C-alpha positions in Angstrom: 18.5 -22.3 -34.7 17.1 -18.8 -34.6 13.5 -20.2 -34.5 14.4 -22.3 -31.5 16.0 -19.4 -29.7 12.8 -17.3 -30.3 10.6 -20.1 -29.0 12.7 -20.5 -25.9 12.8 -16.7 -25.2 9.1 -16.3 -25.7 8.4 -19.3 -23.4 10.6 -17.8 -20.7 8.8 -14.4 -20.9 5.4 -16.1 -20.8 6.3 -18.2 -17.8 7.6 -15.2 -15.8 4.4 -13.3 -16.6 2.2 -16.0 -15.2 2.9 -15.7 -11.5 0.7 -17.3 -8.8 -1.9 -15.2 -7.0 -3.3 -15.5 -3.5 -6.4 -13.5 -4.6 -9.5 -15.6 -5.1 -11.9 -15.0 -7.9 -14.3 -12.2 -7.1 -12.0 -10.6 -4.5 -11.3 -6.9 -4.9 -8.7 -4.7 -3.4 -9.4 -1.1 -2.6 -6.3 0.8 -3.3 -6.8 3.2 -0.4 -6.8 0.2 2.0 -3.6 -1.5 0.9 -0.4 -1.3 2.9 1.2 -2.4 6.2 -1.4 -2.4 9.0 -0.8 -0.7 12.3 -0.7 -2.8 15.4 -4.3 -3.1 16.6 -5.2 -0.9 19.6 -1.6 0.5 20.1 -1.2 1.9 16.6 2.4 1.0 16.4 4.1 1.3 13.0 7.7 0.5 12.1 10.4 3.1 11.4 9.3 6.6 11.1 5.8 5.8 9.8 2.6 6.8 11.7 -0.8 5.1 12.0 -3.5 6.4 9.7 -6.7 5.3 11.6 -9.7 4.4 9.5 -12.6 6.9 9.9 -14.9 3.9 10.7 -13.6 3.7 14.3 -12.8 0.0 14.0 -9.5 0.4 15.9 -7.6 -0.5 12.7 -5.4 1.6 10.4 -2.5 1.6 8.0 1.0 2.8 8.4 1.8 5.9 6.3 4.6 8.5 6.0 4.2 11.3 8.5 3.1 14.8 7.4 5.8 17.1 8.7 5.1 20.9 8.9 2.1 20.4 6.5 4.2 18.9 3.7 4.6 15.4 2.3 7.8 13.9 0.7 5.9 13.0 -2.5 4.3 16.0 -4.2 1.2 14.1 -5.3 0.2 13.2 -1.7 -1.8 15.3 0.6 -1.4 15.9 4.4 -4.3 14.3 6.3 -5.2 15.1 9.9 -7.0 12.9 12.3 -8.6 13.4 15.7 -6.6 10.7 17.6 -3.2 10.5 15.8 -0.4 12.2 14.0 -0.9 13.8 10.6 0.0 11.5 7.8 0.5 11.6 4.0 -1.6 9.7 1.5 -3.3 9.9 -1.9 -6.6 10.7 0.0 -7.6 10.8 3.6 -8.8 7.5 5.1 
């Protein structure tokens, strides 16, 4: 009985660890470019987040927490400034 319980428990753990993935083989994700995207051209972001525009001038960006008075809510983030938008907090400037 104990052996059966162990087999069932390990099977359940194994099945929950094997989730599906939408990432194709060979795809890579750059951690600096993950997150909710700003609305193209308008730069709209939901809530109190602001658009952190990419430095490549593609008209695209990611929604990030605002940098208020030069400080970020998380101590390991830095305050980034940008020419055409509000200051934002991130791990590194985009």
